FIFISE-456012 format. One record per residue: z, y, x of N, C-alpha, C in turn; residue number from 1. Coordinates in Angstrom, 3 decimals, decimal comma, m for minus. Layout:
residues N
SITE Z Y X Z Y X Z Y X NUM;
...
This chain:
residues 310
SITE 97,533 58,676 116,938 96,842 57,793 115,973 96,122 58,649 114,939 1;
SITE 94,863 58,362 114,639 94,120 59,151 113,655 94,826 59,177 112,312 2;
SITE 94,655 60,284 111,607 95,380 60,495 110,358 94,956 59,529 109,265 3;
SITE 93,640 59,311 109,088 93,164 58,488 107,978 93,666 57,051 108,057 4;
SITE 93,514 56,365 109,202 94,044 54,994 109,270 95,560 54,949 109,070 5;
SITE 96,263 55,965 109,568 97,714 56,006 109,417 98,111 56,141 107,954 6;
SITE 97,436 57,053 107,240 97,730 57,259 105,825 97,373 56,017 105,012 7;
SITE 96,234 55,408 105,326 95,817 54,194 104,616 96,809 53,066 104,830 8;
SITE 97,251 52,931 106,070 98,231 51,889 106,387 99,549 52,114 105,661 9;
SITE 99,951 53,383 105,555 101,205 53,704 104,870 101,125 53,349 103,387 10;
SITE 99,985 53,660 102,761 99,818 53,356 101,334 99,802 51,847 101,101 11;
SITE 99,108 51,115 101,970 99,086 49,652 101,849 100,494 49,093 102,001 12;
SITE 101,265 49,663 102,923 102,645 49,210 103,137 103,501 49,467 101,900 13;
SITE 103,289 50,632 101,250 104,047 50,951 100,036 103,764 49,930 98,940 14;
SITE 102,485 49,652 98,730 102,096 48,707 97,683 102,629 47,311 97,998 15;
SITE 102,502 46,890 99,259 102,974 45,559 99,653 104,487 45,448 99,461 16;
SITE 105,203 46,545 99,742 106,662 46,526 99,603 107,082 46,295 98,158 17;
SITE 106,318 46,848 97,215 106,674 46,674 95,796 106,415 45,248 95,308 18;
SITE 105,474 44,556 95,942 105,247 43,156 95,586 106,408 42,294 96,078 19;
SITE 106,917 42,642 97,261 108,042 41,890 97,820 109,351 42,239 97,121 20;
SITE 109,514 43,528 96,799 110,743 44,006 96,151 110,345 44,873 94,952 21;
SITE 110,187 44,293 93,790 109,719 45,030 92,600 110,557 46,256 92,251 22;
SITE 111,851 46,233 92,565 112,707 47,368 92,243 112,307 48,636 93,002 23;
SITE 111,517 48,457 94,062 111,076 49,614 94,845 110,100 50,501 94,080 24;
SITE 109,465 49,965 93,032 108,523 50,777 92,253 109,186 52,049 91,745 25;
SITE 110,359 51,884 91,154 111,090 53,031 90,619 111,485 53,996 91,736 26;
SITE 112,052 53,470 92,800 112,540 54,298 93,911 111,402 55,069 94,560 27;
SITE 110,292 54,394 94,824 109,183 55,034 95,515 108,438 56,021 94,619 28;
SITE 108,356 55,727 93,321 107,729 56,691 92,401 108,532 57,974 92,369 29;
SITE 109,856 57,839 92,304 110,723 59,013 92,320 110,633 59,745 93,661 30;
SITE 110,515 58,993 94,741 110,386 59,605 96,063 109,092 60,407 96,170 31;
SITE 108,000 59,869 95,639 106,729 60,595 95,669 106,817 61,862 94,831 32;
SITE 107,505 61,770 93,678 107,682 62,947 92,830 108,409 64,056 93,593 33;
SITE 109,479 63,695 94,288 110,210 64,686 95,075 109,410 65,120 96,292 34;
SITE 108,592 64,206 96,815 107,745 64,562 97,953 106,711 65,612 97,588 35;
SITE 106,177 65,536 96,374 105,225 66,550 95,909 105,884 67,926 95,876 36;
SITE 107,121 67,969 95,340 107,844 69,235 95,285 108,184 69,730 96,691 37;
SITE 108,573 68,802 97,571 108,904 69,180 98,946 107,669 69,667 99,699 38;
SITE 106,502 69,125 99,365 105,263 69,602 99,978 105,027 71,061 99,594 39;
SITE 105,377 71,402 98,341 105,285 72,796 97,921 106,188 73,691 98,744 40;
SITE 107,404 73,215 99,021 108,343 73,963 99,859 107,777 74,113 101,270 41;
SITE 107,150 73,040 101,780 106,582 73,065 103,126 105,445 74,077 103,252 42;
SITE 104,708 74,274 102,160 103,637 75,276 102,174 104,222 76,658 102,442 43;
SITE 105,317 76,969 101,772 105,965 78,267 101,984 106,537 78,370 103,390 44;
SITE 107,051 77,261 103,906 107,579 77,272 105,279 106,490 77,615 106,285 45;
SITE 105,259 77,256 105,975 104,139 77,591 106,856 103,998 79,096 106,982 46;
SITE 104,340 79,823 105,917 104,291 81,283 105,952 105,604 81,918 106,371 47;
SITE 106,556 81,085 106,819 107,838 81,606 107,272 108,799 81,940 106,149 48;
SITE 108,571 81,375 104,955 109,416 81,661 103,801 110,177 80,403 103,382 49;
SITE 111,472 80,561 103,139 112,309 79,451 102,697 112,752 79,720 101,265 50;
SITE 112,436 78,807 100,369 112,827 78,947 98,971 114,010 78,025 98,677 51;
SITE 115,151 78,627 98,339 116,330 77,832 97,973 116,435 77,817 96,445 52;
SITE 115,310 77,810 95,787 115,325 77,794 94,331 114,125 77,096 93,749 53;
SITE 113,417 76,328 94,588 112,156 75,748 94,129 112,338 74,597 93,161 54;
SITE 113,571 74,128 93,009 113,817 73,083 92,019 113,563 73,597 90,601 55;
SITE 113,526 74,937 90,429 113,258 75,474 89,087 111,865 75,051 88,607 56;
SITE 110,910 74,975 89,501 109,567 74,554 89,101 109,515 73,047 88,861 57;
SITE 110,324 72,316 89,607 110,479 70,879 89,375 111,012 70,663 87,962 58;
SITE 112,017 71,472 87,587 112,606 71,381 86,245 111,635 71,860 85,179 59;
SITE 110,868 72,906 85,474 109,892 73,409 84,506 108,867 72,328 84,186 60;
SITE 108,383 71,631 85,196 107,429 70,544 84,964 108,045 69,418 84,156 61;
SITE 109,305 69,090 84,456 109,987 68,012 83,740 110,225 68,379 82,275 62;
SITE 110,722 69,587 82,028 111,012 70,006 80,656 109,727 70,248 79,868 63;
SITE 108,666 70,686 80,537 107,387 70,854 79,849 106,913 69,514 79,301 64;
SITE 107,130 68,452 80,072 106,785 67,105 79,623 107,606 66,714 78,395 65;
SITE 108,920 66,966 78,474 109,804 66,603 77,363 109,468 67,388 76,096 66;
SITE 109,212 68,701 76,245 108,878 69,529 75,082 107,538 69,118 74,472 67;
SITE 106,568 68,843 75,334 105,239 68,460 74,839 105,310 67,186 74,008 68;
SITE 106,158 66,249 74,426 106,283 64,995 73,692 107,103 65,177 72,416 69;
SITE 108,203 65,930 72,506 109,093 66,071 71,356 108,558 67,018 70,285 70;
SITE 108,062 68,163 70,717 107,691 69,214 69,766 106,226 69,194 69,356 71;
SITE 105,364 68,661 70,207 103,935 68,712 69,905 103,303 67,324 69,763 72;
SITE 104,081 66,295 69,976 103,582 64,939 69,788 102,531 64,513 70,791 73;
SITE 102,473 65,193 71,934 101,509 64,834 72,979 102,121 63,703 73,813 74;
SITE 101,454 62,579 73,865 102,022 61,424 74,558 101,152 60,899 75,701 75;
SITE 99,905 61,341 75,787 99,026 60,818 76,843 99,508 61,285 78,210 76;
SITE 99,629 60,374 79,137 100,199 60,683 80,447 99,375 61,733 81,195 77;
SITE 98,060 61,661 81,087 97,214 62,617 81,814 97,307 64,015 81,197 78;
SITE 97,402 64,064 79,868 97,579 65,354 79,195 98,917 65,972 79,568 79;
SITE 99,949 65,158 79,669 101,282 65,655 80,029 101,294 66,210 81,444 80;
SITE 100,632 65,523 82,360 100,566 66,011 83,743 99,819 67,335 83,803 81;
SITE 98,700 67,419 83,071 97,907 68,642 83,060 98,697 69,807 82,469 82;
SITE 99,366 69,572 81,347 100,144 70,634 80,704 101,262 71,125 81,618 83;
SITE 101,973 70,189 82,216 103,068 70,561 83,115 102,550 71,328 84,325 84;
SITE 101,400 70,904 84,840 100,818 71,583 85,998 100,442 73,021 85,663 85;
SITE 99,825 73,219 84,501 99,408 74,567 84,094 100,620 75,468 83,873 86;
SITE 101,617 74,956 83,159 102,816 75,756 82,883 103,539 76,105 84,177 87;
SITE 103,646 75,159 85,087 104,314 75,420 86,370 103,539 76,440 87,191 88;
SITE 102,218 76,332 87,176 101,385 77,282 87,917 101,552 78,692 87,362 89;
SITE 101,504 78,832 86,040 101,670 80,148 85,415 103,051 80,721 85,743 90;
SITE 104,079 79,883 85,632 105,430 80,331 85,959 105,517 80,760 87,423 91;
SITE 104,868 79,990 88,297 104,884 80,315 89,710 104,203 81,646 90,011 92;
SITE 103,088 81,907 89,340 102,369 83,166 89,563 103,169 84,356 89,029 93;
SITE 103,828 84,174 87,877 104,619 85,259 87,304 105,838 85,582 88,183 94;
SITE 106,558 84,538 88,575 107,735 84,750 89,429 107,305 85,177 90,825 95;
SITE 106,229 84,571 91,305 105,751 84,896 92,645 105,312 86,338 92,782 96;
SITE 104,738 86,915 91,720 104,299 88,308 91,774 105,464 89,243 92,105 97;
SITE 106,666 88,803 91,780 107,859 89,600 92,075 108,475 89,240 93,429 98;
SITE 108,658 87,947 93,697 109,424 87,548 94,882 108,639 87,662 96,188 99;
SITE 107,303 87,622 96,150 106,550 87,696 97,414 106,607 89,085 98,044 100;
SITE 107,225 90,016 97,351 107,430 91,337 97,930 108,529 91,314 98,998 101;
SITE 109,301 90,246 99,022 110,472 90,186 99,891 110,300 89,106 100,951 102;
SITE 111,127 89,196 101,986 111,049 88,268 103,108 112,447 87,770 103,463 103;
SITE 112,474 86,776 104,330 113,704 86,258 104,929 114,752 85,895 103,874 104;
SITE 115,999 86,315 104,098 117,099 85,925 103,225 116,928 86,485 101,822 105;
SITE 116,263 87,627 101,695 116,067 88,229 100,382 115,158 87,346 99,517 106;
SITE 114,118 86,810 100,119 113,222 85,899 99,411 113,976 84,643 98,983 107;
SITE 114,752 84,087 99,913 115,486 82,861 99,622 116,492 83,067 98,499 108;
SITE 117,239 84,163 98,553 118,288 84,396 97,569 117,723 84,770 96,194 109;
SITE 116,592 85,457 96,173 115,966 85,774 94,889 115,509 84,500 94,176 110;
SITE 114,922 83,592 94,924 114,527 82,310 94,346 115,746 81,545 93,844 111;
SITE 116,821 81,598 94,616 118,049 80,936 94,212 118,588 81,532 92,913 112;
SITE 118,604 82,870 92,839 119,125 83,544 91,655 118,315 83,199 90,404 113;
SITE 116,990 83,228 90,526 116,134 82,938 89,372 116,304 81,488 88,921 114;
SITE 116,436 80,585 89,887 116,614 79,172 89,536 117,940 78,958 88,815 115;
SITE 118,982 79,697 89,206 120,276 79,548 88,550 120,268 80,155 87,146 116;
SITE 119,457 81,189 86,944 119,284 81,725 85,590 118,635 80,660 84,702 117;
SITE 117,603 79,994 85,222 116,946 78,933 84,470 117,917 77,798 84,183 118;
SITE 118,712 77,427 85,173 119,710 76,375 84,992 120,682 76,729 83,861 119;
SITE 121,126 77,991 83,841 122,057 78,438 82,801 121,412 78,382 81,417 120;
SITE 120,155 78,815 81,328 119,449 78,787 80,042 119,285 77,359 79,535 121;
SITE 118,925 76,463 80,436 118,742 75,067 80,053 120,068 74,441 79,617 122;
SITE 121,160 74,889 80,222 122,470 74,327 79,907 123,047 74,865 78,606 123;
SITE 122,760 76,146 78,304 123,418 76,815 77,175 122,670 76,692 75,854 124;
SITE 121,353 76,655 75,893 120,581 76,608 74,648 120,460 75,161 74,164 125;
SITE 121,581 74,667 73,636 121,671 73,259 73,258 120,646 72,874 72,191 126;
SITE 120,436 73,762 71,217 119,524 73,442 70,127 118,091 73,257 70,570 127;
SITE 117,721 73,860 71,681 116,340 73,787 72,177 116,205 72,782 73,314 128;
SITE 117,120 72,867 74,266 117,000 72,075 75,494 117,889 70,835 75,524 129;
SITE 118,775 70,718 74,531 119,710 69,601 74,565 120,928 69,878 75,404 130;
SITE 121,000 71,087 75,970 122,155 71,476 76,780 122,355 70,561 77,969 131;
SITE 123,627 70,319 78,294 123,939 69,476 79,452 123,596 68,007 79,199 132;
SITE 123,351 67,651 77,934 122,938 66,276 77,633 121,469 66,041 77,972 133;
SITE 120,713 67,120 78,081 119,306 66,993 78,410 118,461 66,465 77,268 134;
SITE 117,260 66,039 77,598 116,315 65,533 76,607 115,775 64,174 77,047 135;
SITE 115,569 63,320 76,082 114,987 62,020 76,365 113,473 62,142 76,469 136;
SITE 112,889 61,412 77,391 111,438 61,358 77,543 111,002 59,920 77,272 137;
SITE 110,254 59,740 76,216 109,800 58,397 75,862 108,706 57,905 76,801 138;
SITE 108,265 56,689 76,582 107,188 56,123 77,405 105,844 56,659 76,932 139;
SITE 105,146 57,414 77,769 103,849 57,973 77,356 102,791 56,880 77,183 140;
SITE 101,708 57,257 76,529 100,566 56,352 76,392 99,582 56,617 77,527 141;
SITE 98,684 55,695 77,735 97,668 55,824 78,789 96,298 55,737 78,141 142;
SITE 95,660 56,887 77,939 94,348 56,946 77,285 94,379 56,225 75,929 143;
SITE 95,457 56,467 75,195 95,595 55,880 73,874 96,229 54,499 73,849 144;
SITE 96,400 53,896 74,999 96,992 52,552 75,066 98,505 52,652 75,206 145;
SITE 99,207 51,819 74,472 100,669 51,756 74,547 101,051 50,589 75,457 146;
SITE 101,679 50,907 76,572 102,085 49,876 77,526 103,569 49,593 77,377 147;
SITE 103,946 48,377 77,703 105,370 48,061 77,736 105,994 48,784 78,923 148;
SITE 107,313 48,856 78,922 108,025 49,637 79,932 107,649 49,213 81,358 149;
SITE 107,627 47,916 81,601 107,308 47,418 82,941 105,870 47,763 83,325 150;
SITE 104,959 47,579 82,400 103,560 47,889 82,686 103,347 49,361 82,952 151;
SITE 104,046 50,219 82,188 103,897 51,653 82,407 104,503 52,062 83,740 152;
SITE 105,620 51,458 84,124 106,257 51,777 85,406 105,305 51,468 86,561 153;
SITE 104,610 50,337 86,452 103,635 49,968 87,489 102,472 50,952 87,510 154;
SITE 101,968 51,282 86,323 100,884 52,258 86,244 101,311 53,595 86,851 155;
SITE 102,530 54,031 86,523 103,008 55,327 87,010 103,149 55,331 88,525 156;
SITE 103,522 54,199 89,087 103,635 54,095 90,542 102,279 54,332 91,206 157;
SITE 101,252 53,686 90,684 99,919 53,854 91,265 99,362 55,252 90,966 158;
SITE 99,706 55,796 89,815 99,291 57,171 89,495 99,950 58,158 90,451 159;
SITE 101,213 57,894 90,794 101,919 58,761 91,734 101,283 58,702 93,123 160;
SITE 100,874 57,506 93,521 100,185 57,366 94,816 98,881 58,156 94,800 161;
SITE 98,134 58,055 93,688 96,881 58,804 93,565 97,141 60,305 93,621 162;
SITE 98,198 60,757 92,946 98,550 62,175 92,964 98,934 62,619 94,372 163;
SITE 99,645 61,758 95,092 100,033 62,068 96,467 98,808 62,233 97,362 164;
SITE 97,857 61,331 97,221 96,635 61,397 98,038 95,835 62,658 97,705 165;
SITE 95,646 62,912 96,418 94,881 64,091 96,006 95,571 65,383 96,449 166;
SITE 96,898 65,420 96,314 97,640 66,607 96,737 97,515 66,812 98,246 167;
SITE 97,599 65,705 98,989 97,466 65,812 100,440 96,106 66,335 100,857 168;
SITE 95,056 65,822 100,229 93,702 66,272 100,543 93,503 67,736 100,160 169;
SITE 94,041 68,123 98,993 93,891 69,505 98,535 94,628 70,474 99,439 170;
SITE 95,850 70,119 99,821 96,639 71,010 100,691 96,023 71,080 102,081 171;
SITE 95,494 69,958 102,560 94,835 69,956 103,866 93,610 70,882 103,850 172;
SITE 92,831 70,811 102,760 91,670 71,691 102,625 92,112 73,153 102,528 173;
SITE 93,213 73,378 101,826 93,747 74,742 101,692 94,163 75,302 103,049 174;
SITE 94,849 74,487 103,861 95,304 74,953 105,174 94,130 75,295 106,101 175;
SITE 93,004 74,604 105,892 91,841 74,857 106,742 90,964 75,988 106,218 176;
SITE 91,291 76,479 105,027 90,528 77,575 104,430 91,015 78,909 104,978 177;
SITE 90,252 79,993 104,767 90,700 81,320 105,217 92,074 81,702 104,670 178;
SITE 92,361 81,326 103,408 93,672 81,632 102,831 94,785 80,896 103,569 179;
SITE 94,533 79,639 103,917 95,527 78,861 104,645 95,752 79,398 106,045 180;
SITE 94,675 79,791 106,702 94,802 80,375 108,043 95,555 81,698 107,975 181;
SITE 95,282 82,465 106,930 95,983 83,741 106,759 97,467 83,522 106,514 182;
SITE 97,809 82,438 105,811 99,216 82,140 105,545 99,971 81,897 106,840 183;
SITE 99,362 81,176 107,765 99,988 80,960 109,077 100,153 82,278 109,815 184;
SITE 99,163 83,133 109,683 99,213 84,425 110,372 100,299 85,335 109,809 185;
SITE 100,648 85,160 108,525 101,725 85,953 107,936 103,015 85,702 108,685 186;
SITE 103,238 84,451 109,061 104,456 84,079 109,767 104,484 84,643 111,185 187;
SITE 103,330 84,670 111,830 103,288 85,099 113,225 103,131 86,609 113,395 188;
SITE 102,300 87,238 112,558 102,086 88,688 112,721 101,569 89,283 111,415 189;
SITE 102,475 89,558 110,510 102,105 90,086 109,202 101,485 91,477 109,290 190;
SITE 102,010 92,303 110,198 101,519 93,688 110,309 100,060 93,709 110,738 191;
SITE 99,703 92,817 111,656 98,313 92,772 112,113 97,376 92,408 110,971 192;
SITE 97,818 91,504 110,096 97,000 91,150 108,940 96,754 92,355 108,048 193;
SITE 97,782 93,144 107,841 97,646 94,346 107,019 96,645 95,310 107,637 194;
SITE 96,708 95,455 108,951 95,773 96,339 109,642 94,326 95,853 109,507 195;
SITE 94,162 94,531 109,399 92,822 93,961 109,253 92,313 94,050 107,814 196;
SITE 93,161 94,544 106,915 92,760 94,716 105,532 92,952 93,488 104,665 197;
SITE 93,709 92,506 105,162 93,959 91,290 104,387 95,198 91,502 103,515 198;
SITE 95,100 91,315 102,199 96,248 91,543 101,303 97,296 90,449 101,467 199;
SITE 98,350 90,748 102,199 99,376 89,754 102,496 100,038 89,234 101,219 200;
SITE 100,323 90,136 100,287 100,974 89,696 99,044 100,074 88,737 98,262 201;
SITE 98,779 88,991 98,305 97,848 88,093 97,633 97,837 86,719 98,270 202;
SITE 97,859 86,692 99,601 97,894 85,427 100,334 99,156 84,642 99,978 203;
SITE 100,289 85,340 99,950 101,556 84,692 99,651 101,634 84,253 98,186 204;
SITE 101,024 85,036 97,307 101,054 84,683 95,888 100,277 83,394 95,636 205;
SITE 99,151 83,230 96,303 98,375 81,993 96,171 99,206 80,808 96,668 206;
SITE 99,858 80,989 97,825 100,692 79,919 98,378 101,852 79,593 97,449 207;
SITE 102,451 80,624 96,885 103,592 80,421 95,984 103,144 79,705 94,710 208;
SITE 102,012 80,102 94,172 101,498 79,446 92,979 101,178 77,982 93,235 209;
SITE 100,579 77,693 94,392 100,252 76,309 94,734 101,521 75,483 94,908 210;
SITE 102,537 76,080 95,535 103,792 75,352 95,734 104,475 75,073 94,399 211;
SITE 104,414 76,026 93,469 104,990 75,822 92,136 104,230 74,728 91,384 212;
SITE 102,918 74,721 91,516 102,081 73,705 90,875 102,481 72,304 91,334 213;
SITE 102,632 72,130 92,651 103,001 70,823 93,189 104,395 70,407 92,729 214;
SITE 105,322 71,367 92,712 106,679 71,059 92,263 106,681 70,660 90,791 215;
SITE 105,872 71,344 89,984 105,791 71,018 88,558 105,226 69,634 88,315 216;
SITE 104,206 69,265 89,074 103,637 67,923 88,941 104,679 66,880 89,347 217;
SITE 105,410 67,187 90,420 106,493 66,292 90,824 107,529 66,142 89,727 218;
SITE 107,837 67,250 89,044 108,813 67,217 87,959 108,377 66,345 86,800 219;
SITE 107,111 66,405 86,433 106,643 65,586 85,308 106,634 64,104 85,676 220;
SITE 106,328 63,773 86,928 106,412 62,376 87,360 107,860 61,902 87,335 221;
SITE 108,781 62,766 87,756 110,202 62,400 87,733 110,682 62,189 86,309 222;
SITE 110,253 63,063 85,398 110,666 62,947 84,001 110,189 61,633 83,393 223;
SITE 108,939 61,277 83,656 108,399 60,038 83,101 109,001 58,806 83,770 224;
SITE 109,388 58,938 85,026 109,985 57,815 85,748 111,407 57,549 85,274 225;
SITE 112,201 58,611 85,176 113,606 58,475 84,792 113,753 58,280 83,284 226;
SITE 112,868 58,947 82,508 112,959 58,863 81,063 113,964 59,826 80,474 227;
SITE 114,366 60,806 81,268 115,364 61,775 80,813 115,273 63,007 81,708 228;
SITE 115,496 64,181 81,125 115,519 65,414 81,913 116,844 66,111 81,688 229;
SITE 117,361 66,753 82,727 118,661 67,416 82,685 118,559 68,800 83,323 230;
SITE 119,435 69,721 82,926 119,448 71,051 83,562 119,703 70,981 85,061 231;
SITE 120,403 69,932 85,503 120,709 69,783 86,929 119,454 69,749 87,795 232;
SITE 118,315 69,453 87,188 117,064 69,448 87,949 116,742 70,832 88,518 233;
SITE 117,305 71,880 87,906 117,054 73,244 88,369 118,206 73,783 89,206 234;
SITE 119,248 72,974 89,436 120,434 73,450 90,142 120,123 73,691 91,614 235;
SITE 120,912 74,584 92,229 120,606 75,005 93,601 120,706 73,855 94,599 236;
SITE 121,571 72,874 94,328 121,681 71,742 95,252 120,395 70,927 95,292 237;
SITE 119,700 70,849 94,151 118,417 70,147 94,136 117,355 70,916 94,919 238;
SITE 117,446 72,238 94,877 116,531 73,054 95,677 116,790 72,832 97,159 239;
SITE 118,084 72,794 97,522 118,427 72,511 98,912 117,968 71,128 99,327 240;
SITE 118,013 70,201 98,383 117,557 68,836 98,647 116,067 68,824 99,001 241;
SITE 115,280 69,633 98,301 113,838 69,683 98,577 113,558 70,254 99,962 242;
SITE 114,314 71,289 100,341 114,162 71,859 101,690 114,545 70,810 102,727 243;
SITE 115,658 70,099 102,470 116,115 69,054 103,382 115,060 67,968 103,544 244;
SITE 114,455 67,557 102,441 113,427 66,520 102,482 112,239 66,971 103,332 245;
SITE 111,814 68,232 103,139 110,673 68,754 103,891 110,961 68,787 105,387 246;
SITE 112,154 69,247 105,753 112,525 69,345 107,165 112,801 67,970 107,753 247;
SITE 113,451 67,104 106,975 113,769 65,762 107,445 112,502 64,979 107,771 248;
SITE 111,533 65,035 106,881 110,278 64,325 107,127 109,482 64,956 108,246 249;
SITE 109,654 66,274 108,405 108,920 66,997 109,441 107,806 67,814 108,846 250;
SITE 107,674 69,050 109,299 106,644 69,926 108,768 105,467 70,052 109,738 251;
SITE 105,316 69,026 110,594 104,184 69,023 111,514 102,978 68,300 110,917 252;
SITE 103,116 67,836 109,682 102,008 67,156 109,033 102,228 67,099 107,535 253;
SITE 101,168 66,964 106,800 101,255 66,961 105,336 102,047 65,768 104,819 254;
SITE 102,020 64,662 105,534 102,755 63,481 105,099 104,254 63,586 105,282 255;
SITE 104,714 64,574 106,038 106,130 64,711 106,331 107,043 64,732 105,107 256;
SITE 106,773 65,602 104,123 107,640 65,636 102,934 107,726 64,301 102,204 257;
SITE 106,640 63,547 102,173 106,664 62,252 101,495 107,462 61,227 102,301 258;
SITE 107,318 61,275 103,614 108,094 60,371 104,467 109,579 60,688 104,335 259;
SITE 109,913 61,985 104,355 111,307 62,384 104,212 111,887 61,976 102,870 260;
SITE 111,112 62,139 101,802 111,593 61,785 100,462 111,818 60,277 100,353 261;
SITE 110,874 59,482 100,872 111,009 58,026 100,810 112,211 57,562 101,625 262;
SITE 112,379 58,144 102,799 113,513 57,780 103,658 114,839 58,071 102,970 263;
SITE 114,961 59,264 102,421 116,221 59,678 101,795 116,519 58,839 100,551 264;
SITE 115,505 58,580 99,730 115,719 57,788 98,522 116,101 56,344 98,867 265;
SITE 115,464 55,782 99,876 115,767 54,409 100,259 117,172 54,293 100,841 266;
SITE 117,538 55,228 101,723 118,881 55,204 102,305 119,934 55,385 101,216 267;
SITE 119,670 56,313 100,314 120,596 56,565 99,204 120,763 55,321 98,343 268;
SITE 119,647 54,700 97,960 119,681 53,533 97,081 120,395 52,357 97,742 269;
SITE 120,056 52,074 98,992 120,655 50,938 99,693 122,128 51,175 99,970 270;
SITE 122,470 52,401 100,370 123,864 52,713 100,681 124,738 52,677 99,433 271;
SITE 124,206 53,210 98,328 124,974 53,224 97,080 125,210 51,810 96,559 272;
SITE 124,324 50,882 96,904 124,495 49,504 96,462 125,495 48,730 97,287 273;
SITE 125,891 49,304 98,428 126,816 48,614 99,324 128,236 49,152 99,229 274;
SITE 128,349 50,488 99,136 129,668 51,105 99,168 129,697 52,387 98,340 275;
SITE 130,906 52,770 97,925 131,074 54,031 97,205 130,965 55,223 98,156 276;
SITE 131,109 54,951 99,439 131,031 56,020 100,443 129,596 56,199 100,936 277;
SITE 128,651 56,126 99,994 127,245 56,203 100,382 126,890 57,562 100,973 278;
SITE 127,633 58,614 100,569 127,368 59,938 101,124 127,547 59,959 102,638 279;
SITE 128,531 59,206 103,114 128,788 59,145 104,552 127,631 58,483 105,289 280;
SITE 127,091 57,429 104,696 125,970 56,722 105,327 124,725 57,604 105,345 281;
SITE 124,469 58,279 104,223 123,324 59,192 104,161 123,492 60,302 105,188 282;
SITE 124,708 60,856 105,286 124,966 61,920 106,254 124,754 61,460 107,677 283;
SITE 125,205 60,237 107,993 125,027 59,693 109,341 123,546 59,505 109,662 284;
SITE 122,790 59,038 108,664 121,347 58,853 108,874 120,664 60,193 109,125 285;
SITE 121,069 61,215 108,387 120,488 62,540 108,566 120,821 63,101 109,947 286;
SITE 122,063 62,910 110,380 122,463 63,394 111,705 121,650 62,689 112,790 287;
SITE 121,412 61,397 112,602 120,623 60,662 113,573 119,211 61,220 113,701 288;
SITE 118,600 61,552 112,570 117,251 62,128 112,591 117,270 63,503 113,247 289;
SITE 118,264 64,312 112,897 118,350 65,677 113,430 118,528 65,671 114,945 290;
SITE 119,387 64,774 115,445 119,678 64,744 116,881 118,573 64,084 117,702 291;
SITE 118,016 63,008 117,185 117,089 62,212 117,990 115,616 62,417 117,636 292;
SITE 115,352 63,018 116,462 113,970 63,286 116,057 113,859 64,736 115,590 293;
SITE 113,943 65,679 116,517 113,947 67,100 116,134 112,696 67,549 115,387 294;
SITE 111,593 66,829 115,551 110,359 67,176 114,833 110,263 66,468 113,487 295;
SITE 111,316 65,748 113,140 111,311 65,031 111,873 110,714 63,643 112,023 296;
SITE 110,801 62,885 110,960 110,315 61,505 110,998 108,821 61,425 111,263 297;
SITE 108,066 62,364 110,729 106,619 62,342 110,919 106,245 62,620 112,371 298;
SITE 107,103 63,364 113,067 106,858 63,646 114,480 106,994 62,404 115,339 299;
SITE 107,813 61,465 114,886 107,973 60,198 115,597 106,748 59,315 115,393 300;
SITE 106,182 59,402 114,184 105,029 58,563 113,857 103,738 59,148 114,413 301;
SITE 103,615 60,470 114,265 102,366 61,135 114,655 102,692 62,434 115,369 302;
SITE 102,372 62,579 116,653 102,670 63,803 117,391 102,011 65,020 116,768 303;
SITE 102,655 66,184 116,935 102,131 67,436 116,405 100,850 67,828 117,114 304;
SITE 99,878 68,280 116,325 98,628 68,770 116,883 98,358 70,174 116,396 305;
SITE 97,588 70,891 117,153 97,233 72,238 116,765 96,517 72,215 115,404 306;
SITE 96,989 73,089 114,503 96,384 73,163 113,180 97,168 72,399 112,133 307;
SITE 98,147 71,606 112,578 98,982 70,886 111,629 99,937 71,852 110,964 308;
SITE 100,528 71,365 109,895 101,535 72,161 109,208 102,693 72,393 110,136 309;
SITE 103,062 73,643 110,373 104,133 73,961 111,321 104,813 75,218 110,916 310;
């Protein structure tokens, strides 16, 4: 099935679902936020790199939103997204300049270590970060307009959909660019790239910066959706969650991380509303996908094609 009609149909289905079940607005907005971060993880997977610490950029975007509102009085939603995106990108380039020197388990563990340092700082500096209590995020304004909570939640849902579409188009264009093609080649034959004179570290740094940017944007959407930020956003289990979402949805297409995030959030929400043993239901659902859909959920919807994210 062609990608454009499939993506359009999926977006229409999301919007229609919220009309039928209004509570889905919150769940799906949060799912898109995590999907953006998982898409960043998927970009690195294209280069053969696994980051078990990418939740740190998710947390950086979330806390940047909270700090901008609390300390600088910035309340416009678009300004908050822009600020969080810039800060996450800068952080990604600074950290990436160090970690892209490494590969395999060393890359994964370095990301994990740095994310845990950030988690500790956020937890311990109570006077600045609120410690384990976190920080409250108020309802932002929209181009100077103050919306009620329900109206802002609806606006944020549609803004998240717009961000998802723009991110998908941007990442798709990136994958088709020389830098994106080089990223795939890093995974298959890094030495040959070096012989051709292509700076592998530069290629990886661009990918790392882009992945941090997406995670940061996801973090600011999560902060505005939940209305609160916590150090746990940078914890290693959240990083593992992002990797799980990317793999669960499938890395054979850009939509995979979003499908995986929506699936996991919906199963979690529905299971938690039925029983306290919701972890068991989520685990069973994950096992079912792993055993019967080895290419992920997106592989069931759309077969893998040459040039797709893989």
